[in-house]
DOLUM-853273 format. One line per field, with one value per residue: residue number from 1; residue in three letters; z, x, y of N, C-alpha, C in turn. Coordinates in nm, 3 decimals, m for minus. Each point is the difference from the previous one (the first is absolute). Layout:
num	(NUM	...) $
residu	(ALA	...) $
n_zz	(Z	...) $
n_xx	(X	...) $
n_yy	(Y	...) $
ca_zz	(Z	...) $
ca_xx	(X	...) $
ca_yy	(Y	...) $
c_zz	(Z	...) $
c_xx	(X	...) $
c_yy	(Y	...) $
***
This chain:
num	(1	2	3	4	5	6	7	8	9	10	11	12	13	14	15	16	17	18	19	20	21	22	23	24	25	26	27	28	29	30	31	32	33	34	35	36	37	38	39	40	41	42	43	44	45	46	47	48	49	50	51	52	53	54	55	56	57	58	59	60	61	62	63	64	65	66	67	68	69	70	71	72	73	74	75	76	77	78	79	80	81	82	83	84	85	86	87	88	89	90	91	92	93	94	95	96	97	98	99	100	101	102	103	104	105	106	107	108	109	110	111	112	113	114	115	116	117	118	119	120	121	122	123	124	125	126	127	128	129	130	131	132	133	134	135	136	137	138	139	140	141	142	143	144	145	146	147	148	149	150	151	152	153	154	155	156	157	158	159	160	161	162	163	164	165	166	167	168	169	170	171	172	173	174	175	176	177	178	179	180	181	182	183	184	185	186	187	188	189	190	191	192	193	194	195	196	197	198	199	200	201	202	203	204	205	206	207	208	209	210	211	212	213	214	215	216	217	218	219	220	221	222	223	224	225	226	227	228	229	230	231	232	233	234	235	236	237	238	239	240	241	242) $
residu	(MET	ALA	ASN	ASN	TYR	PHE	GLN	PHE	LYS	GLN	PHE	THR	ILE	GLN	GLN	ASP	LYS	CYS	ALA	MET	LYS	VAL	THR	THR	ASP	ALA	CYS	LEU	PHE	GLY	SER	HIS	LEU	PRO	ILE	SER	SER	GLU	GLU	GLY	GLY	VAL	GLY	ASN	VAL	LEU	ASP	ILE	GLY	THR	GLY	THR	GLY	LEU	LEU	ALA	LEU	MET	TYR	ALA	GLN	ARG	ASN	PRO	LEU	ALA	GLU	ILE	ASP	ALA	ILE	GLU	ILE	ASP	LYS	GLU	ALA	ALA	GLY	GLN	ALA	GLY	GLU	ASN	VAL	ALA	ALA	SER	PRO	TRP	PRO	ALA	ARG	ILE	ASN	VAL	ILE	HIS	ALA	ASP	ALA	ARG	GLU	PHE	ASP	TYR	PRO	LYS	LYS	TYR	ASP	VAL	ILE	ILE	SER	ASN	PRO	PRO	PHE	TYR	GLU	ASN	GLU	LEU	LYS	GLY	ASP	ASP	LYS	LYS	LYS	ASN	LEU	ALA	HIS	HIS	ASN	GLU	GLY	LEU	LEU	LEU	PRO	GLU	LEU	LEU	ASN	ILE	ILE	LYS	LYS	ASN	LEU	ALA	PRO	GLY	GLY	SER	PHE	TYR	LEU	LEU	LEU	PRO	TYR	LYS	ARG	ASN	GLU	GLU	ILE	LYS	LYS	LEU	LEU	MET	GLU	HIS	GLU	LEU	ALA	VAL	ARG	GLN	ILE	THR	PHE	VAL	ARG	GLN	SER	VAL	MET	HIS	ASP	TYR	PHE	ARG	MET	MET	ILE	ASP	GLY	LYS	PRO	GLU	ALA	GLY	LYS	PRO	ALA	GLU	THR	LYS	ILE	ASP	ASP	ILE	SER	ILE	LYS	ASP	GLU	ASN	ASP	ARG	TYR	THR	PRO	GLU	PHE	THR	VAL	LEU	LEU	GLN	GLU	TYR	TYR	LEU	TYR	LEU) $
n_zz	(m0.229	m0.041	m0.117	m0.079	m0.046	m0.078	m0.071	m0.087	m0.054	0.028	0.143	0.046	0.131	m0.007	0.111	m0.014	m0.067	m0.006	0.077	m0.103	0.040	m0.088	0.025	0.039	0.115	m0.015	m0.040	0.115	0.062	m0.047	0.027	0.127	m0.053	m0.037	m0.093	m0.082	m0.071	m0.134	m0.036	0.121	m0.038	0.123	0.024	0.085	0.060	0.119	0.002	0.109	0.021	m0.118	0.093	m0.030	0.000	0.106	0.072	m0.036	0.014	0.103	0.048	m0.031	0.059	0.080	m0.001	m0.119	0.053	0.114	0.038	0.059	0.107	0.025	0.125	0.030	0.130	0.010	0.011	0.086	0.070	m0.005	0.041	0.081	0.034	m0.028	0.068	0.108	m0.007	0.001	0.068	0.022	m0.045	0.102	m0.034	m0.106	0.060	0.060	0.070	0.040	0.115	0.024	0.076	0.079	0.013	0.118	m0.058	m0.075	m0.104	0.022	m0.127	0.053	m0.050	0.080	m0.090	0.025	0.135	0.011	0.115	0.045	0.083	0.090	0.067	0.066	m0.034	0.084	m0.066	0.067	m0.010	m0.093	m0.018	m0.090	m0.026	m0.090	0.064	0.092	m0.086	m0.035	0.138	0.054	0.096	m0.013	m0.063	m0.082	0.060	0.043	0.087	m0.004	m0.003	0.080	0.066	m0.015	0.028	0.103	0.020	m0.024	0.042	m0.118	m0.047	0.090	0.053	0.018	0.112	0.018	0.121	0.032	0.089	0.123	0.014	0.093	m0.124	m0.008	0.140	0.024	m0.102	0.057	0.135	m0.021	m0.076	0.097	0.080	m0.090	0.019	0.049	m0.100	0.070	m0.113	0.043	0.092	m0.017	0.096	0.060	m0.001	0.085	0.079	m0.042	0.046	m0.062	0.116	m0.035	m0.086	m0.115	m0.054	m0.100	m0.015	m0.058	m0.023	0.019	m0.049	0.125	m0.068	0.086	m0.031	0.108	m0.061	m0.028	0.098	m0.101	0.078	0.004	m0.020	0.025	m0.009	0.056	0.099	m0.039	0.053	m0.112	0.019	m0.094	m0.097	0.056	m0.053	0.091	0.081	m0.041	m0.010	0.101	0.054	m0.072	m0.021	0.122	0.066	0.013	0.131	m0.049) $
n_xx	(m3.049	0.126	0.003	m0.072	0.007	0.112	m0.078	0.103	0.060	0.130	m0.017	m0.045	m0.017	m0.003	m0.059	m0.099	0.113	0.030	0.094	0.096	m0.063	m0.064	0.108	m0.040	0.070	m0.057	m0.112	0.018	0.035	m0.102	m0.083	0.061	m0.013	0.122	0.001	0.017	0.105	m0.069	0.099	m0.007	m0.104	m0.064	0.087	0.071	m0.127	0.026	m0.128	0.055	m0.074	m0.025	m0.026	m0.086	0.124	m0.055	0.109	m0.012	m0.133	0.015	0.103	m0.078	m0.094	0.092	0.037	m0.028	0.124	m0.059	0.077	m0.103	0.080	m0.120	0.069	m0.062	0.002	m0.109	m0.040	m0.125	0.087	0.098	m0.098	m0.046	0.118	0.021	m0.114	0.050	0.115	m0.070	m0.070	0.134	0.041	0.080	m0.082	0.062	m0.022	m0.091	0.122	m0.112	0.080	m0.067	0.065	0.099	0.003	m0.007	m0.082	m0.058	0.031	0.050	m0.064	m0.002	0.075	m0.036	m0.041	m0.121	m0.002	m0.131	m0.047	m0.109	0.098	0.013	m0.103	m0.044	0.126	m0.008	m0.129	m0.118	m0.023	m0.082	m0.124	0.018	0.018	m0.074	m0.073	0.015	m0.015	m0.100	m0.052	0.016	0.072	m0.106	m0.003	0.020	0.122	0.011	0.076	m0.095	m0.092	0.079	0.012	m0.134	m0.014	0.080	m0.062	m0.127	0.062	m0.031	0.130	0.000	m0.061	m0.126	m0.015	m0.121	m0.014	m0.124	0.020	m0.049	m0.051	m0.063	0.016	m0.007	0.029	m0.096	m0.071	0.024	m0.033	m0.113	m0.034	0.057	m0.043	m0.092	0.084	m0.117	0.015	m0.046	m0.054	m0.116	m0.053	m0.121	m0.023	m0.098	m0.084	m0.086	0.045	m0.019	m0.117	0.043	0.067	0.121	m0.023	0.036	0.111	0.037	0.090	0.072	0.048	0.121	0.066	0.047	0.054	0.097	0.006	m0.065	m0.118	m0.020	m0.066	m0.085	m0.049	m0.129	m0.102	m0.111	m0.099	m0.085	m0.048	m0.077	m0.014	m0.046	0.086	0.069	0.016	0.126	0.037	0.093	m0.096	m0.074	0.117	0.045	m0.130	0.006	0.106	m0.026	m0.026	m0.108	m0.013	0.119) $
n_yy	(0.830	m0.054	0.074	m0.068	0.133	0.044	0.098	m0.031	0.097	m0.061	m0.018	m0.118	0.058	m0.136	0.008	m0.064	m0.048	0.122	m0.014	0.033	0.082	0.050	0.079	0.126	m0.034	m0.121	0.061	0.102	m0.101	m0.081	0.110	m0.017	m0.105	m0.016	0.077	m0.098	0.062	0.001	0.116	0.052	m0.072	m0.010	m0.104	m0.054	m0.015	0.021	m0.057	0.040	m0.106	m0.043	m0.084	0.097	0.027	0.094	m0.011	m0.141	0.005	0.091	m0.088	m0.116	0.071	0.035	m0.124	0.040	0.018	0.035	m0.090	m0.017	m0.053	m0.043	0.004	m0.104	0.006	0.079	m0.105	0.029	0.069	m0.098	m0.076	0.099	0.025	m0.139	m0.007	0.096	m0.084	m0.113	0.072	0.012	0.122	m0.052	m0.096	0.032	0.113	m0.055	m0.065	m0.033	m0.003	m0.112	0.074	m0.035	0.127	m0.056	m0.091	0.095	m0.084	0.125	m0.007	0.110	0.098	0.098	0.081	m0.041	0.023	m0.031	0.042	m0.037	m0.013	m0.104	0.048	m0.111	m0.008	m0.090	m0.009	0.033	m0.122	m0.013	m0.028	0.104	m0.120	0.007	0.080	m0.081	m0.093	0.064	0.000	m0.118	m0.034	m0.066	0.114	0.085	m0.022	0.131	m0.050	m0.091	0.104	0.070	m0.103	m0.024	0.131	m0.008	m0.105	0.059	0.112	0.027	m0.006	0.111	m0.107	0.009	0.038	m0.029	0.069	m0.063	0.115	m0.046	0.122	m0.066	m0.070	0.116	0.008	m0.090	0.047	0.103	m0.036	m0.052	0.118	0.071	m0.086	0.024	0.112	0.051	0.090	0.110	0.019	m0.039	0.086	m0.047	0.087	m0.067	0.120	m0.032	0.110	0.114	m0.065	m0.084	m0.074	m0.021	m0.092	0.030	m0.072	0.065	m0.119	0.073	m0.128	m0.018	m0.096	0.002	0.075	m0.021	0.114	0.004	m0.037	0.139	0.004	m0.005	0.103	m0.058	0.058	m0.064	0.076	m0.103	0.060	0.106	0.134	m0.021	m0.095	0.069	m0.073	0.000	0.096	m0.002	m0.034	0.084	0.065	m0.056	0.023	0.094	m0.068	m0.023	0.087	m0.051	0.085	m0.015) $
ca_zz	(m0.078	m0.128	m0.120	m0.059	m0.112	m0.009	m0.145	m0.053	m0.140	m0.104	0.065	0.121	0.094	0.066	0.135	0.106	0.047	0.054	0.135	m0.004	m0.115	m0.079	0.086	m0.056	0.000	m0.082	m0.127	m0.006	m0.005	m0.133	m0.097	0.012	m0.033	m0.132	m0.147	m0.074	m0.149	m0.076	m0.041	0.097	0.096	0.100	m0.062	0.113	0.117	0.106	0.115	0.113	0.065	m0.095	0.041	m0.102	m0.129	m0.036	m0.043	m0.119	m0.105	m0.011	m0.059	m0.132	m0.076	m0.043	m0.042	m0.118	m0.037	0.122	0.027	0.133	0.072	0.125	0.084	0.109	0.092	0.022	m0.111	m0.057	m0.059	m0.127	m0.102	m0.038	m0.073	m0.128	m0.070	m0.042	m0.102	m0.117	m0.042	m0.035	m0.138	0.013	0.070	m0.049	0.067	0.150	0.045	0.141	0.058	0.135	0.065	0.106	m0.058	0.088	m0.052	m0.139	m0.098	m0.103	m0.114	m0.072	0.066	m0.023	m0.020	0.109	0.087	0.059	0.104	0.110	0.103	0.128	0.067	0.150	0.077	0.141	0.056	0.038	m0.108	0.004	m0.039	m0.137	m0.025	m0.118	0.030	0.070	m0.100	m0.087	0.074	0.111	m0.026	m0.059	m0.128	m0.033	0.082	m0.067	m0.028	m0.096	m0.126	m0.044	m0.030	m0.144	m0.088	m0.025	m0.074	m0.126	m0.068	m0.100	0.012	m0.043	0.023	0.092	0.083	0.057	0.113	0.087	0.149	0.101	0.049	0.135	m0.007	m0.061	0.049	m0.012	m0.143	m0.035	0.056	m0.085	m0.131	0.028	0.034	m0.132	m0.096	m0.105	0.008	m0.036	m0.081	0.026	0.100	m0.019	0.113	m0.060	0.091	m0.038	m0.064	0.060	0.158	0.075	m0.019	m0.095	0.034	m0.090	m0.071	m0.125	m0.023	m0.127	0.030	m0.088	0.062	0.036	m0.061	0.041	0.082	m0.008	m0.075	0.083	0.004	m0.010	0.081	m0.060	0.077	m0.072	0.064	m0.097	0.005	0.044	0.106	m0.045	m0.014	m0.130	m0.050	m0.028	m0.149	m0.026	0.013	m0.120	m0.112	0.017	m0.017	m0.104	m0.090	0.059	0.063	m0.109	m0.017	0.004) $
ca_xx	(0.049	0.062	m0.061	0.057	0.072	0.025	0.002	0.092	m0.018	0.028	m0.011	m0.082	0.057	m0.097	0.072	m0.080	0.075	0.120	m0.017	0.041	m0.103	0.064	0.007	0.040	0.147	0.061	m0.020	0.095	0.134	0.013	m0.003	0.135	0.105	0.042	m0.048	0.115	m0.011	0.002	0.134	0.083	m0.110	0.042	m0.035	m0.051	m0.048	m0.045	m0.097	0.002	m0.125	m0.096	m0.143	m0.095	0.064	m0.011	0.124	0.036	m0.087	0.030	0.115	m0.012	m0.079	0.082	0.139	m0.039	0.114	0.028	m0.033	m0.025	m0.014	m0.062	m0.011	m0.103	0.010	m0.136	m0.045	m0.116	0.035	0.085	m0.088	m0.078	0.094	0.005	m0.141	m0.005	0.112	m0.047	m0.106	0.051	0.055	0.133	0.026	0.106	0.125	m0.001	m0.012	m0.037	0.060	m0.036	0.135	0.063	0.111	0.125	0.049	m0.004	0.118	m0.040	0.063	0.076	0.021	m0.103	0.033	m0.091	m0.070	m0.093	m0.057	m0.085	0.016	m0.088	0.008	m0.046	0.111	0.018	m0.128	m0.082	m0.063	m0.148	m0.039	m0.002	0.122	0.035	0.035	0.117	0.105	0.013	0.036	0.109	0.133	m0.016	0.034	0.142	0.052	0.068	0.135	0.001	m0.032	0.122	0.091	m0.049	0.037	0.144	0.045	m0.057	m0.003	0.114	0.094	m0.073	m0.140	m0.055	m0.115	m0.112	m0.093	m0.089	0.017	m0.044	0.100	0.050	0.108	0.085	0.135	0.018	0.022	0.138	0.117	m0.006	0.053	0.141	0.057	m0.001	0.064	m0.109	m0.007	m0.122	0.020	m0.116	m0.116	m0.132	m0.094	m0.136	m0.116	m0.139	m0.050	0.089	m0.029	0.054	0.131	0.043	m0.034	0.081	0.101	0.021	0.119	0.070	0.138	0.088	0.116	0.104	0.142	0.095	m0.055	m0.159	m0.053	m0.057	m0.132	m0.090	m0.106	m0.108	m0.131	m0.116	m0.140	m0.108	m0.113	0.018	m0.073	m0.141	m0.005	m0.007	0.138	0.080	0.045	0.104	m0.064	m0.081	0.083	0.069	m0.103	m0.097	0.003	m0.056	m0.135	m0.104	m0.061	0.099) $
ca_yy	(m0.106	0.031	m0.059	m0.123	0.031	0.135	0.027	0.118	0.040	m0.107	m0.140	m0.025	m0.085	m0.063	m0.001	m0.081	m0.106	0.051	0.059	0.140	0.075	0.115	0.117	0.122	0.024	m0.104	0.053	0.093	m0.078	m0.047	0.104	0.077	m0.090	0.065	m0.018	m0.030	0.026	m0.112	m0.049	m0.059	m0.033	m0.100	m0.132	m0.085	0.060	m0.098	0.050	m0.087	0.012	0.060	0.032	0.000	0.034	0.142	0.076	m0.049	0.058	0.148	0.026	m0.047	0.101	0.109	m0.039	m0.095	m0.091	m0.077	m0.142	0.006	m0.106	0.037	m0.112	0.016	m0.111	m0.045	m0.079	0.081	0.134	m0.024	m0.047	0.101	0.078	m0.056	0.037	0.142	0.020	m0.066	0.079	0.126	0.018	m0.034	m0.131	m0.062	0.076	m0.015	m0.135	m0.012	m0.113	m0.033	m0.054	0.065	0.091	m0.037	m0.124	m0.011	m0.003	0.104	m0.033	0.123	0.125	0.102	0.143	0.069	m0.080	0.067	m0.070	0.058	m0.111	m0.007	0.146	0.007	m0.093	0.022	0.061	m0.099	m0.069	m0.043	m0.133	m0.038	m0.052	0.053	0.133	m0.005	m0.028	0.121	0.119	m0.031	m0.070	m0.134	0.013	0.045	0.119	0.095	m0.063	m0.089	0.085	0.053	m0.102	m0.049	0.099	0.014	m0.099	m0.019	0.134	0.011	0.113	0.122	0.004	0.069	m0.057	0.094	m0.057	0.092	m0.055	0.108	0.115	m0.016	m0.091	0.081	m0.008	m0.132	m0.041	0.078	m0.090	m0.127	0.025	0.009	m0.134	m0.077	0.069	0.058	0.131	0.070	0.096	0.078	m0.057	0.088	m0.015	0.001	0.027	m0.018	0.122	0.116	0.011	m0.136	m0.045	m0.103	m0.121	m0.095	0.043	m0.064	0.004	m0.040	m0.026	m0.085	m0.055	0.091	m0.012	0.107	0.110	m0.002	0.127	0.082	m0.046	0.124	m0.017	0.049	m0.039	0.033	m0.019	m0.066	0.084	0.128	0.025	m0.019	m0.133	m0.018	m0.052	0.096	0.013	m0.102	m0.143	0.006	m0.013	m0.126	m0.109	0.028	m0.107	m0.126	0.017	0.030	0.109	0.113) $
c_zz	(m0.122	m0.117	m0.040	m0.117	m0.012	m0.143	m0.018	m0.143	m0.100	0.050	0.103	0.096	0.086	0.146	0.087	0.057	0.074	0.143	m0.011	m0.123	m0.068	0.098	m0.073	m0.008	m0.094	m0.144	m0.037	m0.039	m0.146	m0.113	0.014	m0.056	m0.142	m0.124	m0.066	m0.146	m0.068	m0.039	0.105	0.118	0.098	m0.060	0.120	0.122	0.087	0.117	0.106	0.091	m0.074	0.042	m0.110	m0.145	m0.034	m0.050	m0.125	m0.112	m0.025	m0.083	m0.156	m0.095	m0.060	m0.048	m0.103	m0.018	0.128	m0.004	0.161	0.063	0.137	0.083	0.131	0.070	0.027	m0.140	m0.059	m0.059	m0.136	m0.115	m0.041	m0.070	m0.133	m0.088	m0.050	m0.122	m0.125	m0.067	m0.038	m0.146	m0.003	0.048	m0.050	0.071	0.146	0.035	0.148	0.044	0.146	0.073	0.127	m0.053	0.059	m0.064	m0.143	m0.062	m0.101	m0.128	m0.065	0.107	m0.042	m0.019	0.116	0.082	0.091	0.112	0.086	0.095	0.117	0.076	0.144	0.076	0.153	0.064	0.026	m0.115	0.017	m0.016	m0.142	m0.048	m0.147	0.024	0.076	m0.095	m0.080	0.068	0.100	m0.043	m0.012	m0.145	m0.020	0.093	m0.076	m0.034	m0.101	m0.144	m0.058	m0.049	m0.152	m0.100	m0.036	m0.087	m0.154	m0.085	m0.113	0.035	m0.081	0.016	0.112	0.093	0.059	0.094	0.061	0.145	0.074	0.034	0.133	m0.013	m0.069	0.044	m0.016	m0.136	m0.045	0.038	m0.087	m0.133	0.008	0.015	m0.126	m0.108	m0.124	0.024	m0.040	m0.081	0.034	0.104	m0.028	0.113	m0.048	0.109	m0.062	m0.055	0.056	0.139	0.082	m0.009	m0.090	0.056	m0.078	m0.059	m0.128	m0.016	m0.126	0.021	m0.093	0.086	0.007	m0.062	0.043	0.081	m0.006	m0.080	0.101	m0.013	m0.026	0.081	m0.072	0.070	m0.088	0.084	m0.101	0.002	0.043	0.121	m0.021	m0.024	m0.141	m0.038	m0.041	m0.152	m0.018	0.004	m0.143	m0.130	0.003	m0.038	m0.130	m0.106	0.049	0.057	m0.093	m0.010	0.038	m0.139) $
c_xx	(0.041	m0.097	0.082	0.073	0.031	0.035	0.095	m0.041	0.027	m0.014	m0.091	0.089	m0.116	0.077	m0.081	0.083	0.128	m0.012	0.038	m0.094	0.073	m0.012	0.037	0.158	0.066	m0.015	0.089	0.142	0.010	0.030	0.145	0.111	0.055	m0.045	0.135	m0.029	m0.002	0.127	0.088	m0.087	0.057	m0.055	m0.069	m0.033	m0.057	m0.086	m0.002	m0.130	m0.115	m0.150	m0.091	0.058	0.017	0.123	0.055	m0.071	0.021	0.139	0.003	m0.067	0.092	0.133	m0.010	0.111	0.018	m0.061	m0.008	m0.027	m0.086	m0.014	m0.084	0.002	m0.137	m0.064	m0.108	0.028	0.068	m0.105	m0.085	0.092	0.007	m0.122	0.000	0.101	m0.071	m0.112	0.040	0.064	0.127	0.024	0.134	0.133	m0.004	m0.020	m0.029	0.055	m0.052	0.123	0.018	0.110	0.133	0.063	0.000	0.130	m0.007	0.084	0.085	0.019	m0.108	0.050	m0.077	m0.054	m0.088	m0.067	m0.089	m0.011	m0.081	0.029	0.024	0.089	m0.009	m0.111	m0.093	m0.082	m0.142	m0.016	0.006	0.146	0.049	0.052	0.137	0.123	0.033	0.064	0.114	0.109	m0.013	0.041	0.155	0.038	0.082	0.146	m0.006	m0.035	0.117	0.108	m0.034	0.026	0.135	0.061	m0.041	m0.021	0.123	0.079	m0.065	m0.145	m0.052	m0.120	m0.089	m0.069	m0.100	0.002	m0.069	0.108	0.060	0.141	0.121	0.142	0.058	0.059	0.152	0.123	0.005	0.057	0.163	0.039	0.005	0.048	m0.073	m0.010	m0.143	0.010	m0.119	m0.085	m0.100	m0.078	m0.137	m0.093	m0.135	m0.067	0.103	m0.011	0.069	0.141	0.038	m0.053	0.071	0.108	0.036	0.150	0.072	0.144	0.078	0.114	0.121	0.134	0.074	m0.076	m0.154	m0.050	m0.060	m0.164	m0.097	m0.135	m0.119	m0.120	m0.125	m0.124	m0.091	m0.112	0.044	m0.080	m0.145	m0.043	m0.013	0.154	0.076	0.045	0.127	m0.054	m0.071	0.089	0.046	m0.111	m0.082	m0.004	m0.051	m0.147	m0.110	m0.054	0.101	0.019) $
c_yy	(0.032	m0.065	m0.140	0.011	0.144	0.016	0.112	0.011	m0.119	m0.140	0.003	m0.095	m0.067	m0.038	m0.086	m0.113	0.040	0.070	0.148	0.056	0.115	0.124	0.111	0.014	m0.094	0.053	0.111	m0.037	m0.040	0.112	0.076	m0.093	0.063	m0.053	m0.015	0.049	m0.134	m0.055	m0.074	m0.054	m0.106	m0.131	m0.080	0.062	m0.110	0.081	m0.110	0.017	0.075	0.010	m0.023	0.015	0.141	0.062	m0.048	0.052	0.137	0.012	m0.038	0.103	0.114	m0.030	m0.137	m0.102	m0.107	m0.139	m0.027	m0.132	0.046	m0.113	0.015	m0.133	m0.065	m0.072	0.064	0.137	m0.021	m0.045	0.122	0.105	m0.040	0.014	0.145	0.039	m0.052	0.089	0.161	0.004	m0.065	m0.141	m0.067	0.060	m0.022	m0.143	m0.009	m0.143	m0.022	m0.079	0.089	0.078	m0.032	m0.123	m0.031	0.017	0.096	m0.032	0.105	0.117	0.088	0.134	0.073	m0.097	0.097	m0.068	0.095	m0.104	0.002	0.130	m0.023	m0.100	0.033	0.075	m0.103	m0.052	m0.025	m0.156	m0.058	m0.047	0.071	0.144	0.005	m0.031	0.132	0.125	m0.017	m0.079	m0.145	0.003	0.043	0.114	0.085	m0.044	m0.100	0.039	0.067	m0.094	m0.050	0.109	m0.002	m0.130	m0.019	0.124	m0.008	0.126	0.119	m0.003	0.095	m0.071	0.094	m0.059	0.099	m0.068	0.098	0.093	m0.048	m0.091	0.089	m0.018	m0.164	m0.038	0.072	m0.099	m0.137	0.001	0.023	m0.138	m0.082	0.061	0.044	0.145	0.045	0.133	0.113	m0.070	0.111	m0.032	0.023	0.027	m0.049	0.128	0.118	0.031	m0.109	0.006	m0.111	m0.136	m0.119	0.079	m0.091	0.013	m0.033	m0.019	m0.076	m0.062	0.111	m0.028	0.119	0.107	m0.019	0.149	0.079	m0.030	0.123	m0.037	0.079	m0.033	0.015	m0.039	m0.052	0.105	0.146	0.037	0.001	m0.142	m0.041	m0.053	0.132	0.018	m0.118	m0.141	m0.009	m0.031	m0.147	m0.113	0.028	m0.105	m0.118	0.036	0.026	0.131	0.119	0.048) $
***
């Protein structure tokens, strides 16, 4: 059973009202997001399906000029994300919005769009309606998500997605259909002994010739069940005991 809260170095995630709890791969994704320089820092950021507010808070910690809109369809999760933001050092820079991302009238274009979207489209569902909304296709479908990104990304902007590895071929096709280019894909293993189970995508709107895609990978644990040096470097600003 997951803990009701997750304590980071600079903020706390309360999660008892959220179907999607804090996961190690989500933390890795949050730490993998870019850091902007203060001179040319990113302005407007959109977090689609914020859940507990984890990604928005991780991004705010390392990007002091970012103004973040964090949208969440589930009322209780949005309320808890708002509480997590209010208790953080950055309440003035994160705006939690309870709305359906497909229907929301976005007031601006975004320099960065991030999302850890539903994972389990077209698979068997359980009895928990909130988890089904968070995990399955009662919520946001990948083509819908990419459409939102295409419409609301500022010229020269970037998007970042965390997806299951098994959707690798599907997402490549969908990105091409939406004229979105991938700059980098980072494949993620639970450990050096495991196969890939997640992938982190860094992309942008395609203009002319598609950019060459850089391929990378990272393992969370080593053969001794300890965090790898690569994981430790990324998470040491967030995790209490790194």
